[in-house]
All heavy atoms as an XYZ file, in Angstrom:
706
protein
N     192.169    109.872    149.470
C     191.654    110.243    148.169
C     190.947    111.601    148.276
O     190.189    111.850    149.199
C     190.679    109.183    147.677
C     190.150    109.434    146.311
S     189.271    107.948    145.782
C     188.560    108.573    144.318
N     191.209    112.474    147.313
C     190.623    113.818    147.326
C     189.143    113.752    146.969
O     188.704    112.931    146.167
C     191.349    114.701    146.330
N     188.383    114.638    147.586
C     186.954    114.727    147.311
C     186.727    115.718    146.180
O     187.297    116.804    146.176
C     186.199    115.217    148.568
O     186.466    114.319    149.631
C     184.717    115.285    148.321
N     185.903    115.349    145.241
C     185.571    116.251    144.135
C     184.564    117.263    144.647
O     183.495    116.894    145.136
C     184.994    115.471    142.938
C     186.032    114.501    142.393
C     184.525    116.430    141.851
C     185.495    113.567    141.313
N     184.909    118.544    144.542
C     184.025    119.592    145.015
C     183.377    120.371    143.870
O     182.293    120.918    144.043
C     184.789    120.557    145.914
C     185.296    119.887    147.166
C     186.120    120.835    148.016
O     186.452    121.933    147.602
N     186.448    120.397    149.216
N     184.066    120.467    142.743
C     183.566    121.229    141.602
C     183.795    120.433    140.321
O     184.834    119.807    140.160
C     184.299    122.565    141.447
C     184.249    123.425    142.660
N     183.147    124.177    142.991
C     185.159    123.654    143.631
C     183.396    124.837    144.110
N     184.606    124.511    144.521
N     182.811    120.504    139.438
C     182.947    119.911    138.111
C     182.748    121.030    137.107
O     181.808    121.816    137.213
C     181.938    118.772    137.895
C     182.278    117.613    138.837
C     181.921    118.330    136.436
C     181.346    116.447    138.770
N     183.646    121.103    136.136
C     183.593    122.118    135.093
C     183.186    121.453    133.785
O     183.786    120.461    133.380
C     184.950    122.794    134.929
C     185.091    123.778    133.774
C     184.209    125.004    134.023
C     186.547    124.191    133.611
N     182.157    122.008    133.149
C     181.718    121.493    131.849
C     181.699    122.653    130.863
O     181.037    123.659    131.095
C     180.332    120.863    131.956
N     182.448    122.517    129.797
C     182.433    123.518    128.730
C     181.326    123.146    127.756
O     181.071    121.965    127.508
C     183.781    123.546    128.012
N     180.660    124.163    127.214
C     179.564    123.895    126.287
C     179.574    124.889    125.137
O     179.896    126.061    125.322
C     178.198    123.934    126.998
O     177.179    123.662    126.039
C     177.931    125.260    127.680
N     179.238    124.399    123.963
C     179.013    125.297    122.824
C     177.513    125.443    122.577
O     177.095    125.983    121.574
C     179.740    124.807    121.573
C     179.243    123.454    121.075
O     178.276    122.895    121.642
O     179.820    122.933    120.099
N     176.713    124.943    123.517
C     175.250    125.020    123.526
C     174.587    124.173    122.439
O     173.399    124.292    122.201
C     174.774    126.485    123.441
C     175.298    127.380    124.566
C     174.949    128.833    124.295
C     174.753    126.929    125.905
N     175.343    123.293    121.816
C     174.771    122.367    120.838
C     174.092    121.210    121.570
O     174.261    121.037    122.784
C     175.869    121.818    119.925
O     176.776    121.017    120.680
N     173.328    120.407    120.843
C     172.652    119.261    121.449
C     173.646    118.281    122.081
O     173.438    117.856    123.222
C     171.759    118.569    120.425
N     174.733    117.902    121.391
C     175.687    116.996    122.041
C     176.323    117.610    123.296
O     176.541    116.919    124.287
C     176.743    116.748    120.964
C     176.041    117.007    119.671
C     175.069    118.117    119.972
N     176.595    118.917    123.267
C     177.187    119.572    124.433
C     176.187    119.650    125.577
O     176.570    119.539    126.750
C     177.690    120.962    124.062
N     174.902    119.834    125.269
C     173.883    119.835    126.324
C     173.803    118.455    126.964
O     173.623    118.328    128.178
C     172.532    120.270    125.768
C     172.453    121.757    125.500
C     171.037    122.227    125.219
N     170.352    121.477    124.189
C     170.390    121.785    122.885
N     171.061    122.835    122.468
N     169.730    121.046    122.013
N     173.935    117.412    126.154
C     173.936    116.052    126.691
C     175.136    115.849    127.617
O     174.999    115.270    128.710
C     173.960    115.036    125.546
C     174.027    113.622    126.014
N     172.952    112.966    126.576
C     175.044    112.740    126.038
C     173.307    111.738    126.918
N     174.579    111.583    126.599
N     176.294    116.350    127.219
C     177.489    116.228    128.061
C     177.309    117.015    129.363
O     177.711    116.554    130.432
C     178.718    116.715    127.297
N     176.703    118.196    129.286
C     176.446    118.996    130.489
C     175.467    118.277    131.411
O     175.612    118.325    132.638
C     175.922    120.377    130.108
N     174.487    117.612    130.836
C     173.536    116.835    131.628
C     174.262    115.710    132.362
O     174.006    115.456    133.543
C     172.439    116.276    130.716
C     171.307    115.675    131.499
O     170.549    116.452    132.125
O     171.172    114.438    131.493
N     175.183    115.072    131.679
C     175.973    113.998    132.301
C     176.852    114.555    133.409
O     176.997    113.952    134.480
C     176.818    113.287    131.240
C     177.683    112.185    131.778
C     176.857    111.013    132.278
N     177.740    109.987    132.790
C     177.868    109.689    134.081
N     177.140    110.310    134.981
N     178.718    108.764    134.464
N     177.442    115.728    133.176
C     178.268    116.371    134.200
C     177.433    116.722    135.428
O     177.889    116.567    136.564
C     178.940    117.621    133.631
N     176.200    117.178    135.217
C     175.312    117.505    136.337
C     174.949    116.249    137.121
O     174.891    116.266    138.357
C     174.049    118.199    135.829
N     174.709    115.173    136.411
C     174.403    113.905    137.079
C     175.588    113.445    137.929
O     175.425    113.001    139.071
C     174.051    112.849    136.027
O     173.843    111.594    136.622
N     176.777    113.579    137.374
C     177.983    113.208    138.113
C     178.169    114.123    139.331
O     178.489    113.643    140.424
C     179.207    113.298    137.193
C     180.555    112.972    137.824
C     180.586    111.537    138.334
C     181.661    113.214    136.812
N     177.935    115.418    139.151
C     178.061    116.363    140.264
C     177.111    115.991    141.393
O     177.489    116.024    142.571
C     177.796    117.791    139.783
N     175.889    115.647    141.030
C     174.925    115.242    142.057
C     175.410    114.000    142.789
O     175.339    113.916    144.018
C     173.555    114.990    141.441
C     172.511    114.611    142.502
C     171.207    114.129    141.916
N     171.444    112.892    141.204
C     170.911    112.583    140.022
N     170.104    113.423    139.422
N     171.176    111.451    139.437
N     175.921    113.037    142.048
C     176.302    111.768    142.669
C     177.491    111.910    143.618
O     177.616    111.119    144.560
C     176.591    110.705    141.612
O     177.785    110.998    140.915
N     178.359    112.903    143.389
C     179.520    113.061    144.268
C     179.369    114.260    145.208
O     180.281    114.564    145.974
C     180.847    113.179    143.467
C     181.098    111.922    142.657
C     180.868    114.424    142.608
N     178.240    114.964    145.129
C     178.006    116.109    146.005
C     178.805    117.341    145.625
O     179.166    118.137    146.488
N     179.078    117.504    144.349
C     179.870    118.641    143.875
C     178.962    119.706    143.264
O     177.794    119.456    142.971
C     180.876    118.166    142.824
N     179.522    120.886    143.081
C     178.823    121.931    142.319
C     179.249    121.807    140.862
O     180.288    121.216    140.548
C     179.161    123.340    142.836
O     180.567    123.556    142.712
C     178.717    123.519    144.278
N     178.429    122.382    139.988
C     178.707    122.333    138.551
C     178.918    123.744    138.044
O     178.119    124.636    138.318
C     177.538    121.676    137.808
C     177.639    121.646    136.286
C     178.820    120.777    135.833
C     176.340    121.131    135.687
N     179.989    123.937    137.313
C     180.254    125.198    136.635
C     180.181    124.945    135.135
O     180.888    124.084    134.612
C     181.642    125.738    136.988
C     181.703    126.274    138.394
O     181.166    127.369    138.611
O     182.287    125.601    139.268
N     179.300    125.701    134.471
C     179.201    125.652    133.017
C     179.926    126.849    132.442
O     179.764    127.971    132.941
C     177.739    125.729    132.560
C     176.846    124.550    132.863
C     175.421    124.867    132.403
C     177.355    123.305    132.171
N     180.700    126.642    131.404
C     181.379    127.753    130.748
C     181.109    127.695    129.248
O     181.082    126.609    128.656
C     182.893    127.766    131.048
C     183.606    126.562    130.461
C     183.534    129.047    130.551
N     180.834    128.863    128.693
C     180.623    128.987    127.252
C     181.436    130.173    126.768
O     181.375    131.253    127.367
C     179.141    129.206    126.929
C     178.883    129.496    125.482
N     179.114    128.576    124.485
C     178.433    130.612    124.867
C     178.789    129.104    123.312
N     178.389    130.355    123.521
N     182.210    129.969    125.717
C     182.955    131.061    125.104
C     182.253    131.400    123.803
O     182.215    130.597    122.876
C     184.428    130.673    124.845
C     185.162    131.827    124.171
C     185.114    130.288    126.153
N     181.641    132.594    123.790
C     180.901    133.041    122.610
C     181.850    133.792    121.688
O     182.497    134.750    122.098
C     179.746    133.956    123.027
N     181.931    133.320    120.472
C     182.760    133.990    119.482
C     181.876    134.957    118.709
O     180.862    134.558    118.136
C     183.391    132.976    118.545
C     184.353    133.584    117.568
C     185.103    132.530    116.771
O     184.946    131.333    116.991
N     185.913    132.975    115.855
N     182.232    136.235    118.724
C     181.430    137.231    118.027
C     181.445    136.942    116.528
O     182.450    136.488    115.980
C     181.950    138.635    118.304
C     181.721    139.071    119.735
C     182.111    140.511    119.974
O     182.238    141.276    119.009
O     182.293    140.861    121.141
N     180.325    137.219    115.868
C     180.251    136.923    114.434
C     181.175    137.847    113.641
O     181.462    138.962    114.069
C     178.792    137.213    114.089
C     178.367    138.220    115.107
C     179.125    137.863    116.357
N     181.639    137.383    112.498
C     182.470    138.240    111.639
C     181.588    139.311    110.985
O     181.046    139.128    109.902
C     183.042    137.262    110.610
C     182.074    136.129    110.580
C     181.472    136.058    111.961
N     181.422    140.436    111.670
C     180.458    141.448    111.256
C     180.795    142.090    109.921
O     179.895    142.487    109.182
C     180.319    142.513    112.336
C     179.705    142.015    113.638
C     179.626    143.147    114.650
C     178.334    141.427    113.407
N     182.079    142.191    109.588
C     182.424    142.797    108.307
C     181.858    141.951    107.161
O     181.292    142.468    106.201
C     183.945    142.930    108.154
C     184.616    143.774    109.208
C     184.867    142.991    110.503
O     185.061    141.755    110.459
O     184.841    143.634    111.568
N     181.994    140.654    107.281
C     181.482    139.739    106.266
C     179.956    139.804    106.216
O     179.357    139.877    105.152
C     181.949    138.323    106.587
C     181.344    137.272    105.726
C     181.746    136.910    104.477
C     180.225    136.443    106.047
N     180.939    135.906    104.009
C     179.992    135.603    104.945
C     179.394    136.345    107.155
C     178.971    134.662    104.931
C     178.381    135.410    107.135
C     178.180    134.586    106.034
N     179.337    139.816    107.381
C     177.887    139.859    107.464
C     177.339    141.181    106.930
O     176.312    141.202    106.252
C     177.455    139.644    108.919
C     175.984    139.388    109.185
C     175.491    138.175    108.420
C     175.745    139.201    110.670
N     178.042    142.275    107.189
C     177.591    143.589    106.722
C     177.574    143.664    105.203
O     176.767    144.387    104.616
C     178.484    144.681    107.303
N     178.460    142.916    104.544
C     178.454    142.889    103.078
C     177.233    142.175    102.531
O     176.788    142.440    101.430
C     179.730    142.225    102.553
C     180.913    143.166    102.574
C     182.119    142.545    101.897
N     183.031    142.192    102.989
C     183.673    141.045    103.112
N     183.562    140.113    102.201
N     184.466    140.819    104.125
N     176.685    141.253    103.315
C     175.523    140.489    102.861
C     174.198    141.140    103.221
O     173.210    140.965    102.515
C     175.559    139.077    103.479
C     176.726    138.196    103.095
C     176.669    136.888    103.870
C     176.732    137.915    101.598
N     174.171    141.867    104.322
C     172.927    142.426    104.846
C     173.106    143.926    105.046
O     174.015    144.359    105.747
C     172.552    141.760    106.196
C     171.283    142.359    106.752
C     172.447    140.253    106.042
N     172.218    144.705    104.443
C     172.253    146.152    104.650
C     171.619    146.515    105.985
O     170.651    145.885    106.411
C     171.485    146.876    103.540
C     172.255    146.909    102.239
O     173.496    146.846    102.290
O     171.616    146.981    101.170
N     172.149    147.517    106.636
C     171.535    148.061    107.840
C     171.606    147.176    109.058
O     170.618    147.040    109.782
N     172.753    146.572    109.306
C     172.895    145.778    110.535
C     172.753    146.693    111.750
O     173.281    147.806    111.762
C     174.269    145.112    110.588
C     174.490    143.908    109.694
C     175.922    143.417    109.827
C     173.530    142.798    110.029
N     172.068    146.245    112.783
C     171.949    147.067    113.996
C     173.313    147.280    114.646
O     174.146    146.373    114.672
C     171.046    146.245    114.910
C     170.550    145.098    114.119
C     171.361    144.988    112.875
N     173.520    148.476    115.190
C     174.790    148.787    115.851
C     175.022    147.927    117.089
O     176.159    147.693    117.474
C     174.830    150.266    116.243
C     174.944    151.182    115.035
O     175.412    150.716    113.969
O     174.561    152.357    115.164
N     173.936    147.483    117.700
C     174.079    146.710    118.945
C     174.113    145.199    118.701
O     173.934    144.422    119.631
C     172.962    147.069    119.918
C     171.589    146.644    119.428
O     171.424    146.389    118.222
O     170.671    146.572    120.266
N     174.367    144.790    117.467
C     174.371    143.360    117.158
C     175.364    142.565    118.008
O     174.999    141.515    118.536
C     174.628    143.127    115.667
C     174.504    141.689    115.194
C     173.109    141.143    115.458
C     174.849    141.573    113.724
N     176.610    143.026    118.193
C     177.521    142.248    119.050
C     176.991    142.088    120.476
O     177.096    141.008    121.067
C     178.817    143.065    119.037
C     178.759    143.833    117.772
C     177.296    144.149    117.563
N     176.402    143.145    121.040
C     175.847    143.059    122.394
C     174.692    142.072    122.436
O     174.575    141.256    123.346
C     175.383    144.439    122.872
C     174.872    144.433    124.309
C     174.103    145.687    124.674
N     172.969    145.950    123.803
C     171.795    145.298    123.833
N     171.607    144.331    124.684
N     170.824    145.609    122.999
N     173.810    142.138    121.420
C     172.671    141.216    121.376
C     173.136    139.779    121.178
O     172.545    138.845    121.738
C     171.703    141.631    120.268
C     170.992    142.909    120.624
C     170.001    143.437    119.638
N     169.670    142.637    118.498
C     169.060    143.114    117.412
N     168.733    144.387    117.349
N     168.778    142.326    116.405
N     174.174    139.591    120.385
C     174.735    138.258    120.145
C     175.182    137.647    121.481
O     174.862    136.497    121.782
C     175.917    138.392    119.185
C     176.527    137.107    118.751
C     177.498    136.396    119.399
C     176.216    136.369    117.571
N     177.807    135.276    118.688
C     177.049    135.236    117.567
C     175.329    136.575    116.526
C     177.009    134.304    116.545
C     175.302    135.634    115.510
C     176.125    134.519    115.519
N     175.917    138.424    122.278
C     176.378    137.930    123.574
C     175.225    137.753    124.552
O     175.219    136.803    125.342
C     177.429    138.880    124.154
C     178.779    138.879    123.443
C     179.699    139.933    124.043
C     179.425    137.507    123.489
N     174.245    138.655    124.510
C     173.087    138.533    125.406
C     172.307    137.259    125.113
O     171.837    136.583    126.034
C     172.186    139.762    125.280
N     172.164    136.921    123.837
C     171.469    135.682    123.469
C     172.237    134.457    123.970
O     171.645    133.502    124.475
C     171.273    135.596    121.954
C     170.227    136.550    121.431
O     169.487    137.158    122.246
O     170.154    136.720    120.193
N     173.554    134.474    123.815
C     174.378    133.361    124.297
C     174.279    133.235    125.810
O     174.160    132.131    126.351
C     175.832    133.551    123.866
N     174.302    134.383    126.490
C     174.202    134.364    127.949
C     172.848    133.827    128.403
O     172.768    133.030    129.341
C     174.425    135.766    128.512
C     174.464    135.798    130.022
C     174.843    137.160    130.552
O     174.478    138.177    129.933
O     175.510    137.192    131.598
N     171.784    134.226    127.721
C     170.445    133.739    128.077
C     170.354    132.230    127.881
O     169.796    131.517    128.725
C     169.378    134.460    127.250
N     170.899    131.733    126.778
C     170.868    130.290    126.519
C     171.682    129.532    127.563
O     171.270    128.460    128.028
C     171.395    130.002    125.110
N     172.825    130.081    127.950
C     173.661    129.432    128.956
C     172.961    129.393    130.310
O     172.947    128.361    130.987
C     174.997    130.176    129.064
C     176.001    129.613    130.066
C     176.411    128.190    129.696
C     177.215    130.523    130.141
N     172.335    130.497    130.714
C     171.622    130.524    131.995
C     170.393    129.608    131.969
O     170.070    128.986    132.987
C     171.241    131.954    132.368
C     172.401    132.739    132.897
N     172.910    132.555    134.160
C     173.179    133.677    132.312
C     173.941    133.359    134.337
N     174.129    134.054    133.232
N     169.741    129.509    130.820
C     168.606    128.584    130.705
C     169.070    127.137    130.871
O     168.398    126.338    131.545
C     167.905    128.773    129.364
N     170.205    126.811    130.280
C     170.747    125.466    130.440
C     171.104    125.204    131.900
O     170.774    124.148    132.442
C     171.981    125.278    129.546
C     172.734    123.959    129.681
C     171.825    122.758    129.378
C     173.967    123.955    128.783
N     171.749    126.168    132.549
C     172.107    126.005    133.961
C     170.868    125.794    134.821
O     170.847    124.916    135.696
C     172.902    127.219    134.444
N     169.828    126.580    134.576
C     168.589    126.444    135.355
C     167.937    125.089    135.121
O     167.443    124.455    136.065
C     167.626    127.569    134.996
N     167.935    124.632    133.890
C     167.346    123.318    133.583
C     168.111    122.199    134.288
O     167.505    121.259    134.813
C     167.334    123.086    132.072
N     169.431    122.294    134.324
C     170.231    121.275    134.998
C     170.002    121.296    136.504
O     169.932    120.243    137.136
C     171.716    121.471    134.671
C     172.096    121.214    133.213
C     173.550    121.618    132.970
C     171.853    119.775    132.814
N     169.863    122.495    137.069
C     169.565    122.594    138.504
C     168.233    121.929    138.827
O     168.116    121.195    139.803
C     169.536    124.055    138.945
C     170.897    124.647    139.169
C     170.845    126.037    139.792
O     169.744    126.531    140.119
O     171.925    126.616    139.958
N     167.214    122.211    137.997
C     165.888    121.614    138.238
C     165.938    120.095    138.069
O     165.380    119.358    138.881
C     164.860    122.193    137.264
C     164.364    123.565    137.619
C     163.171    123.975    136.773
N     163.401    123.861    135.344
C     163.967    124.801    134.576
N     164.359    125.936    135.115
N     164.123    124.605    133.282
N     166.572    119.632    137.028
C     166.575    118.201    136.724
C     167.399    117.398    137.718
O     167.021    116.280    138.084
C     167.110    117.987    135.303
C     167.021    116.539    134.846
C     167.443    116.326    133.394
N     166.776    117.248    132.504
C     167.421    118.118    131.700
N     168.738    118.169    131.680
N     166.754    118.915    130.904
N     168.532    117.953    138.143
C     169.452    117.161    138.961
C     169.581    117.642    140.402
O     170.224    116.969    141.211
C     170.837    117.135    138.304
C     170.840    116.451    136.975
N     170.802    115.086    136.840
C     170.834    116.955    135.717
C     170.798    114.775    135.554
N     170.815    115.890    134.857
N     169.028    118.812    140.716
C     169.120    119.320    142.079
C     170.538    119.628    142.499
O     170.909    119.430    143.648
N     171.333    120.109    141.567
C     172.732    120.420    141.852
C     172.963    121.914    141.620
O     172.418    122.497    140.685
C     173.677    119.558    140.970
C     173.486    119.821    139.504
C     175.124    119.738    141.350
N     173.737    122.541    142.501
C     174.058    123.962    142.345
C     174.886    124.130    141.078
O     175.915    123.476    140.899
C     174.832    124.463    143.553
N     174.416    124.997    140.189
C     175.052    125.196    138.893
C     175.302    126.680    138.664
O     174.411    127.493    138.825
C     174.163    124.648    137.754
O     173.866    123.280    138.029
C     174.848    124.753    136.412
N     176.541    127.004    138.299
C     176.896    128.391    137.975
C     177.249    128.461    136.497
O     177.872    127.542    135.954
C     178.086    128.846    138.807
C     177.760    128.937    140.291
C     178.954    129.368    141.074
N     180.007    128.361    140.947
C     180.810    127.976    141.926
N     180.693    128.536    143.107
N     181.731    127.073    141.741
N     176.846    129.558    135.867
C     177.110    129.771    134.440
C     178.149    130.862    134.276
O     178.079    131.904    134.943
C     175.821    130.155    133.735
N     179.109    130.625    133.393
C     180.169    131.583    133.129
C     180.254    131.800    131.617
O     180.408    130.848    130.860
C     181.517    131.055    133.628
C     181.505    130.622    135.056
N     181.670    131.504    136.097
C     181.310    129.396    135.607
C     181.602    130.829    137.239
N     181.375    129.559    136.958
N     180.147    133.068    131.201
C     180.219    133.407    129.790
C     181.453    134.247    129.539
O     181.756    135.176    130.289
C     178.979    134.211    129.362
C     178.964    134.688    127.916
C     178.792    133.513    126.966
C     177.865    135.719    127.701
N     182.169    133.889    128.495
C     183.319    134.677    128.051
C     183.155    134.898    126.548
O     182.392    134.199    125.887
C     184.629    133.938    128.336
N     183.855    135.877    126.016
C     183.833    136.068    124.572
C     185.255    136.023    124.059
O     186.187    136.432    124.742
C     183.151    137.391    124.200
O     183.879    138.476    124.710
N     185.404    135.504    122.882
C     186.737    135.382    122.289
C     186.768    134.236    121.303
O     185.730    133.701    120.905
N     187.961    133.848    120.937
C     188.098    132.742    119.985
C     188.371    131.454    120.714
O     188.802    131.434    121.835
C     189.262    133.022    119.003
O     190.443    133.281    119.748
C     188.933    134.190    118.125
């Protein structure tokens, strides 16, 4: 029987997804695996938003991704502390 070495958990950073990531971390600890968290951040539809709000900052897409990355790394750190399992965070952007 093959040994599980890595567990991959996708998250949209919602409460239910955080619960699933917590469960994945618990499972990783129990089998001695590492945990990889992945989040795909979809950039906001800026054209639509620009029609509603005057003077959007030019760096809004960068800040949007930076916020998602910070939240993902915070989740990874919390899972490492709670479960004592090596956790890596991976952020991508797209649909």
